[in-house]
MARKOLLUM-7952 format. One record per residue (C-alpha): residue in three letters; chain; x, y, z. Coordinates in Angstrom, 2 decimals. Layout:
REM MARKOLLUM-7952
ATOM residu chaine      c1      c2      c3
ATOM    ALA      A       X       Y       Z
...
//
This chain:
REM MARKOLLUM-7952
ATOM residu chaine      c1      c2      c3
ATOM    MET      A   67.35   21.54    6.51
ATOM    ASN      A   66.59   24.59    8.64
ATOM    THR      A   65.89   23.23   12.09
ATOM    ALA      A   65.70   26.64   13.78
ATOM    ARG      A   63.02   27.91   11.39
ATOM    ASP      A   61.09   24.64   11.63
ATOM    LEU      A   61.23   24.85   15.43
ATOM    ALA      A   59.88   28.40   15.32
ATOM    ILE      A   56.95   27.29   13.15
ATOM    VAL      A   56.23   24.31   15.39
ATOM    ALA      A   56.29   26.41   18.55
ATOM    LEU      A   54.43   29.43   17.18
ATOM    ASP      A   52.01   27.88   14.72
ATOM    LEU      A   51.51   24.14   15.12
ATOM    ALA      A   51.27   23.84   18.90
ATOM    GLN      A   48.11   25.91   19.09
ATOM    ASP      A   46.95   24.58   22.47
ATOM    GLN      A   50.20   25.21   24.32
ATOM    ARG      A   51.77   28.34   25.77
ATOM    VAL      A   55.42   28.74   24.84
ATOM    GLU      A   57.68   30.81   27.07
ATOM    GLN      A   59.90   33.24   25.18
ATOM    GLY      A   62.99   32.42   27.24
ATOM    GLU      A   62.91   28.66   26.71
ATOM    LEU      A   62.08   29.07   23.02
ATOM    SER      A   64.93   31.53   22.53
ATOM    LEU      A   67.43   29.13   24.10
ATOM    ALA      A   66.13   26.23   21.99
ATOM    LEU      A   66.34   28.32   18.82
ATOM    ALA      A   69.96   29.18   19.60
ATOM    ALA      A   70.66   25.46   20.02
ATOM    ALA      A   68.89   24.71   16.75
ATOM    GLU      A   71.12   27.26   15.03
ATOM    VAL      A   74.17   25.35   16.28
ATOM    PHE      A   72.89   22.23   14.52
ATOM    ASP      A   72.09   24.19   11.35
ATOM    LEU      A   75.55   25.78   11.29
ATOM    LEU      A   77.13   22.38   11.88
ATOM    ASP      A   75.24   21.05    8.87
ATOM    ALA      A   76.36   24.07    6.84
ATOM    GLY      A   79.99   23.49    7.82
ATOM    ALA      A   80.16   26.91    9.46
ATOM    LEU      A   81.40   25.49   12.77
ATOM    THR      A   82.65   22.39   14.53
ATOM    LEU      A   82.57   21.37   18.17
ATOM    ALA      A   85.71   20.56   20.16
ATOM    GLU      A   84.20   19.04   23.29
ATOM    ASP      A   81.85   21.84   24.37
ATOM    ARG      A   83.65   24.65   22.51
ATOM    ILE      A   82.29   26.14   19.29
ATOM    THR      A   85.08   26.45   16.72
ATOM    PRO      A   84.10   28.59   13.73
ATOM    ASN      A   85.09   27.65   10.20
ATOM    ALA      A   85.51   29.90    7.20
ATOM    GLN      A   82.28   31.83    6.89
ATOM    ALA      A   80.10   31.11    3.85
ATOM    PRO      A   76.54   32.30    3.20
ATOM    THR      A   73.88   29.81    4.22
ATOM    GLY      A   71.07   31.44    2.27
ATOM    ASP      A   69.20   32.20    5.49
ATOM    ARG      A   69.42   35.70    6.97
ATOM    LEU      A   69.24   34.70   10.62
ATOM    LEU      A   71.68   31.81   10.22
ATOM    ASP      A   74.12   34.10    8.42
ATOM    GLU      A   73.71   36.53   11.33
ATOM    ALA      A   74.42   33.69   13.76
ATOM    ALA      A   77.54   32.66   11.84
ATOM    THR      A   78.80   36.23   11.89
ATOM    ALA      A   78.25   36.37   15.66
ATOM    LEU      A   80.48   33.36   16.41
ATOM    VAL      A   83.48   34.09   18.63
ATOM    ARG      A   86.54   33.72   16.39
ATOM    ARG      A   89.36   33.79   18.91
ATOM    GLU      A   90.60   31.16   21.32
ATOM    PRO      A   89.56   29.70   23.67
ATOM    TYR      A   86.34   30.20   21.71
ATOM    GLU      A   82.93   29.99   23.34
ATOM    SER      A   81.20   27.15   25.12
ATOM    VAL      A   77.85   25.96   23.78
ATOM    GLU      A   76.06   27.12   26.93
ATOM    ASP      A   77.62   30.58   26.75
ATOM    TRP      A   76.48   30.78   23.12
ATOM    LEU      A   72.93   29.83   24.07
ATOM    TRP      A   72.71   32.67   26.58
ATOM    ARG      A   74.36   35.26   24.34
ATOM    ARG      A   72.71   34.39   21.04
ATOM    GLY      A   69.42   33.42   22.64
ATOM    ARG      A   68.69   36.86   24.06
ATOM    GLY      A   65.53   37.99   22.25
ATOM    LEU      A   65.94   35.32   19.55
ATOM    SER      A   62.31   34.19   19.63
ATOM    ALA      A   61.22   37.74   18.78
ATOM    ALA      A   63.75   37.82   15.93
ATOM    TYR      A   62.28   34.66   14.43
ATOM    VAL      A   58.72   35.98   14.75
ATOM    ALA      A   59.77   39.17   12.97
ATOM    ASP      A   61.57   37.20   10.28
ATOM    LEU      A   58.54   35.00    9.65
ATOM    GLU      A   56.40   38.11    9.38
ATOM    GLN      A   58.81   39.75    6.94
ATOM    ALA      A   58.82   36.62    4.78
ATOM    GLY      A   55.03   36.52    4.74
ATOM    THR      A   54.90   33.38    6.87
ATOM    ARG      A   53.66   34.96   10.05
ATOM    PRO      A   52.75   32.49   12.83
ATOM    ARG      A   49.15   32.51   13.93
ATOM    GLY      A   49.52   31.14   17.47
ATOM    PRO      A   47.52   33.42   19.81
ATOM    ARG      A   49.25   32.46   23.05
ATOM    PHE      A   52.64   33.82   22.02
ATOM    SER      A   51.67   37.46   21.76
ATOM    LEU      A   54.74   39.31   20.52
ATOM    ARG      A   52.57   41.25   18.09
ATOM    ALA      A   49.16   42.76   18.69
ATOM    ALA      A   48.01   42.81   15.05
ATOM    PRO      A   46.00   39.90   13.62
ATOM    ALA      A   48.26   37.08   12.46
ATOM    ALA      A   48.30   35.49    9.02
ATOM    PRO      A   48.80   31.75    8.41
ATOM    VAL      A   52.28   30.37    7.99
ATOM    ASP      A   53.32   29.78    4.38
ATOM    ALA      A   51.95   26.39    3.31
ATOM    ALA      A   55.24   24.91    2.09
ATOM    ALA      A   57.18   25.99    5.19
ATOM    ARG      A   54.44   24.77    7.47
ATOM    GLN      A   54.22   21.42    5.68
ATOM    ARG      A   57.95   20.84    6.03
ATOM    ALA      A   57.92   21.63    9.74
ATOM    GLU      A   54.76   19.61   10.31
ATOM    GLU      A   56.18   16.56    8.55
ATOM    ARG      A   59.28   16.62   10.73
ATOM    TRP      A   57.22   17.17   13.86
ATOM    THR      A   54.50   14.58   13.29
ATOM    SER      A   57.07   11.98   12.19
ATOM    HIS      A   58.79   12.54   15.58
ATOM    GLU      A   62.09   13.49   13.97
ATOM    PRO      A   64.39   13.09   17.00
ATOM    LEU      A   66.27   16.38   16.83
ATOM    LEU      A   63.25   18.61   16.32
ATOM    THR      A   61.33   16.69   18.98
ATOM    ALA      A   64.13   17.10   21.53
ATOM    LEU      A   64.46   20.82   20.84
ATOM    GLY      A   60.69   21.26   21.01
ATOM    ALA      A   60.58   19.49   24.36
ATOM    ALA      A   63.25   21.84   25.71
ATOM    ALA      A   61.20   24.81   24.52
ATOM    GLY      A   58.15   23.43   26.32
ATOM    VAL      A   56.38   22.12   23.24
ATOM    GLY      A   55.06   18.56   23.60
ATOM    LEU      A   53.14   16.30   21.26
ATOM    ASP      A   49.40   16.24   21.70
ATOM    GLU      A   48.60   12.67   22.53
ATOM    LYS      A   50.38    9.97   24.50
ATOM    ASP      A   50.08    7.55   21.57
ATOM    ASP      A   51.82   10.04   19.31
ATOM    LEU      A   54.85   10.11   21.57
ATOM    GLU      A   55.83    6.55   20.71
ATOM    ASP      A   58.35    6.34   17.89
ATOM    THR      A   59.95    3.46   16.04
ATOM    ASP      A   62.65    2.78   18.62
ATOM    GLY      A   60.25    2.82   21.56
ATOM    THR      A   61.38    6.12   23.09
ATOM    GLU      A   58.76    8.57   24.25
ATOM    ASP      A   60.05   11.85   22.84
ATOM    GLY      A   62.60   10.63   20.32
ATOM    SER      A   65.50   12.30   22.11
ATOM    GLU      A   67.05    8.99   23.17
ATOM    ALA      A   67.67    8.29   19.48
ATOM    LEU      A   70.18   11.16   19.47
ATOM    THR      A   73.26    9.22   20.51
ATOM    ASP      A   75.78   11.30   18.57
ATOM    ASP      A   78.30   12.96   20.92
ATOM    THR      A   77.87   16.34   19.26
ATOM    ALA      A   74.10   16.25   19.56
ATOM    ALA      A   74.38   15.10   23.17
ATOM    THR      A   76.73   17.99   23.99
ATOM    VAL      A   74.42   20.64   22.54
ATOM    LEU      A   71.27   19.17   24.07
ATOM    ALA      A   72.92   18.81   27.48
ATOM    ALA      A   73.95   22.48   27.38
ATOM    LEU      A   70.41   23.41   26.39
ATOM    GLY      A   68.96   21.39   29.25
ATOM    ASN      A   71.29   23.10   31.73
ATOM    ALA      A   70.38   26.54   30.40
ATOM    VAL      A   66.64   25.84   30.60
ATOM    MET      A   66.99   24.62   34.19
ATOM    GLU      A   69.01   27.70   35.11
ATOM    LEU      A   66.40   29.94   33.56
ATOM    GLU      A   63.67   28.29   35.62
ATOM    ALA      A   65.80   28.59   38.78
ATOM    VAL      A   66.21   32.32   38.13
ATOM    ARG      A   62.44   32.68   37.74
ATOM    GLN      A   61.84   30.88   41.01
ATOM    ARG      A   64.35   33.04   42.88
ATOM    ARG      A   62.73   36.18   41.53
ATOM    ALA      A   59.29   34.95   42.52
ATOM    ILE      A   60.51   34.27   46.08
ATOM    GLU      A   62.21   37.66   46.28
ATOM    ASP      A   59.10   39.44   44.98
ATOM    ALA      A   56.91   37.60   47.48
ATOM    ALA      A   59.27   38.52   50.33
ATOM    PHE      A   59.27   42.16   49.24
ATOM    ASP      A   55.45   42.19   49.19
ATOM    ASN      A   55.36   40.70   52.69
ATOM    VAL      A   57.69   43.43   53.99
ATOM    TRP      A   55.42   46.17   52.65
ATOM    ARG      A   52.35   44.51   54.13
ATOM    GLY      A   54.02   44.92   57.56
ATOM    PHE      A   53.88   48.73   57.31
//
């Protein structure tokens, strides 16, 4: 299961009526890679520290790149530090990878490329869509962090009565990664707000001359 790739398809192709910010998506993709590398046995978590295991190919170029990028010396790296380091420009990397594989996303509101976009490969899109529309808890939680919501209120109800499925993720490891992702997303928004205030103040100073 490639959660990072499925998240990219959901954000860039399936959520046609929503605008996805590159920063939030990049952080969520980095978190998704943590889950994929956990599944592949490429890392473990000791509290909030990422401990790499012996590297083995995953069969996915970007995941192999992520595994190679893991810090391999103590005290290792926290999940949140990984999200910021690995997440830099990661949404663009996934767009480019989808294009190279012939599964280019067609979403018009995430304009990393000016050329006309081709549809996502049918099999890849179907897999991502099945996980998304079935409200698979992990993909739903990551999508929510990236700013991708489900379309209708009725669709948000899942079998255990939660609204976005994230409450079903009670595993300590999942909770650690998602908490770090939530903190990073909030910090990113705080940085944006500070910059907006600073820019407004700068404009006001120049208007005084």
